[in-house]
C-alpha positions, 0 to 999 in steps of 0.5 A, spaced: 029 209 837 032 211 844 039 210 845 042 205 850 047 207 855 050 200 856 052 195 850 049 188 852 052 181 849 046 181 845 048 187 841 055 185 840 052 178 838 048 182 833 054 186 830 059 180 830 053 176 826 053 182 821 060 181 820 061 174 819 054 172 817 053 167 822 046 167 825 046 170 832 042 164 835 048 160 833 053 164 836 049 163 843 048 156 842 056 155 841 057 159 848 052 154 851 055 148 849 062 151 851 059 152 858 056 145 858 063 142 857 067 147 862 070 142 867 072 138 861 076 143 858 079 146 864 081 140 866 085 138 860 090 144 863 089 144 870 091 137 873 088 134 880 083 140 882 076 137 880 073 140 886 075 147 885 074 147 877 067 144 878 065 150 884 068 155 879 064 152 873 058 152 877 059 159 879 060 162 872 054 158 869 050 161 874 052 168 872 051 167 865 044 164 866 042 170 869 040 167 876 046 170 880 045 177 883 046 183 878 051 188 877 056 183 881 063 180 877 062 174 873 065 170 879 069 172 885 073 166 889 078 165 894 084 160 892 087 157 898 092 151 898 100 149 897 104 153 892 105 150 885 098 146 885 095 150 879 092 156 882 095 161 878 094 156 872 087 156 873 086 163 873 090 163 866 086 157 864 079 161 865 082 167 862 083 163 856 076 159 856 072 165 857 075 171 853 079 167 848 086 170 851 090 168 856 093 176 856 086 177 859 089 176 866 091 182 870 095 180 876 097 184 882 101 182 888 098 185 894 104 185 898 105 192 894 099 195 897 101 194 905 102 201 907 096 206 907 099 211 902 100 205 897 092 204 897 091 210 892 095 206 887 089 202 885 084 208 884 089 213 882 092 219 886 088 225 888 089 231 884 095 235 885 099 229 887 104 225 883 101 220 879 094 223 878 095 223 870 097 216 870 090 213 873 089 207 878 093 201 876 087 197 877 081 201 874 085 203 868 086 196 866 079 194 867 076 201 863 081 199 857 079 191 858 073 190 862 073 182 860 078 180 864 080 175 870 083 179 876 088 175 880 090 178 887 096 174 890 096 174 897 090 178 899 091 178 907 097 182 906 093 188 903 092 194 907 085 194 911 083 200 906 084 195 900 078 191 903 073 197 902 075 198 895 074 190 894 067 190 898 065 196 893 067 191 887 064 185 890 057 189 891 056 194 886 061 191 880 064 198 879 069 202 882 070 210 881 077 212 880 081 219 882 078 222 876 071 220 877 071 215 871 067 209 873 071 202 871 065 196 871 067 189 873 060 186 871 064 182 866 070 181 870 072 175 874 076 176 881 080 171 884 084 172 891 089 167 893 091 167 901 096 163 905 091 163 911 090 156 914 096 154 910 098 150 917 092 146 917 092 145 909 100 143 910 098 138 916 093 135 912 097 134 906 102 131 910 098 125 912 095 124 905 088 127 906 088 132 901 088 128 894 082 128 889 077 125 894 072 127 899 071 125 906 071 127 914 078 129 914 077 134 908 070 137 911 074 138 918 080 141 914 074 146 911 071 148 918 078 149 921 080 154 915 073 157 915 075 159 922 082 162 920 079 166 915 074 169 920 079 171 924 083 175 919 077 178 914 071 181 916 064 177 915 061 182 910 067 181 905 067 173 906 060 173 905 060 177 898 065 172 895 062 166 891 066 161 893 072 159 897 076 153 894 082 149 897 086 146 892 089 139 893 096 137 894 099 134 887 101 126 887 106 122 883 100 121 878 098 128 877 105 130 876 106 125 870 100 128 867 103 135 868 110 132 864 105 130 858 102 137 858 109 141 859 112 136 853 106 138 849 108 145 849 115 144 847 113 140 841 108 145 839 114 150 840 118 146 836 113 144 830 114 152 828 121 150 827 119 144 823 123 139 828 119 133 831 120 131 838 119 124 841 119 122 849 120 115 851 115 113 857 122 112 861 124 119 860 117 122 862 118 117 869 124 120 870 122 127 869 116 126 873 121 123 879 126 129 879 121 134 878 116 132 884 116 135 891 110 134 895 111 141 898 112 145 892 108 141 887 109 142 880 114 148 881 120 144 880 118 140 874 118 146 869 126 147 872 127 140 871 125 140 864 128 146 862 135 143 865 134 136 862 131 137 856 130 144 853 138 147 855 141 141 851 136 141 846 137 148 845 145 147 844 144 142 839 139 147 835 144 153 835 150 149 833 147 145 827 146 138 830 139 139 830 136 141 823 129 143 820 126 136 818 129 132 823 126 128 829 129 129 836 128 123 841 129 124 848 130 117 852 133 115 859 139 111 861 142 110 867 138 115 871 140 120 865 136 124 860 139 122 853 137 127 847 139 124 840 137 125 833 134 121 828 140 121 824 144 119 831 140 113 831 141 111 824 149 111 825 148 107 832 144 102 828 149 102 822 155 101 828 151 095 831 150 091 824 157 092 823 159 090 829 155 084 829 158 082 822 165 083 824 164 078 830 162 073 825 169 072 822 173 067 826 178 070 831 184 066 828 183 070 822 183 077 825 190 080 827 191 087 829 184 089 827 185 087 820 182 081 816 187 077 812 186 071 808 186 064 811 188 061 805 
């Protein structure tokens, strides 16, 4: 039997099948079902970006179906749009969805590759130079973990020679490091973020035309952003990207949904400590109101939840006011977030009952707060 130079998905499935006893077809069918519901699954995490998620899902399905170009990455995208609307979260969600591990996200800040001499950090320094033994920052990661989502932040800041490297990845799905070793990107997803066209996006967003809806205004925006991209990037680079996606501005309804998501994460963390948390709708509304900023998206929200909920809750836990097995109730009163335990509510209920019982006694028989005989 002739040995194969490359391991394919079917080979891995055969091995997993032998280990688990699950038939190969069953494994393939489960992945097919997962890909079919890709938009629905990712939309549970990424709020208000239906169009972006659909474009990404279609590109991934084309690749997995084997009808896209061979030897190219699983998908390549450029994400545009305001800050705090879910671009990084989408990349993280993709890593979790496709590779079952959010740590499969590789994030590089391209502002660190602005100078010509820094370009070598991507593939490694030449022989005789400092850092030669360390290998390339990107190639080494992909060699060790070929199933990854690569996120390149602010791609427009990178040196022009970086784009020659990216062209090779987008065209051939491989990159050779300074030691002559090949890193394969066939099973990786390449995502680039950019601020190009941000002035057009901000202007359209301020007019309220960047929500989850299509229209002539949005099409006009896409054309303007496309022209701005052509002025900044070479045509051969843009043509090799699967899709250029403009993320929507987030409104108050989307922020409210993100509040629910963030509080769900808090509840899951507290569950490990055997503590339950219940948040009232009034408290959620207040958190959404205080964490909403049209220009910063959901960025301030995490800080608000941390300051208003997590910090006071942490103090109660470390001082023993909240113990294992207790339930924490988060509510709002007079535009303030109030945190109480179930024990606090019991005490308050008893005080209310006592006060009501006390108020039924005739005032004339009360003296100096002591009940005396009326006979």
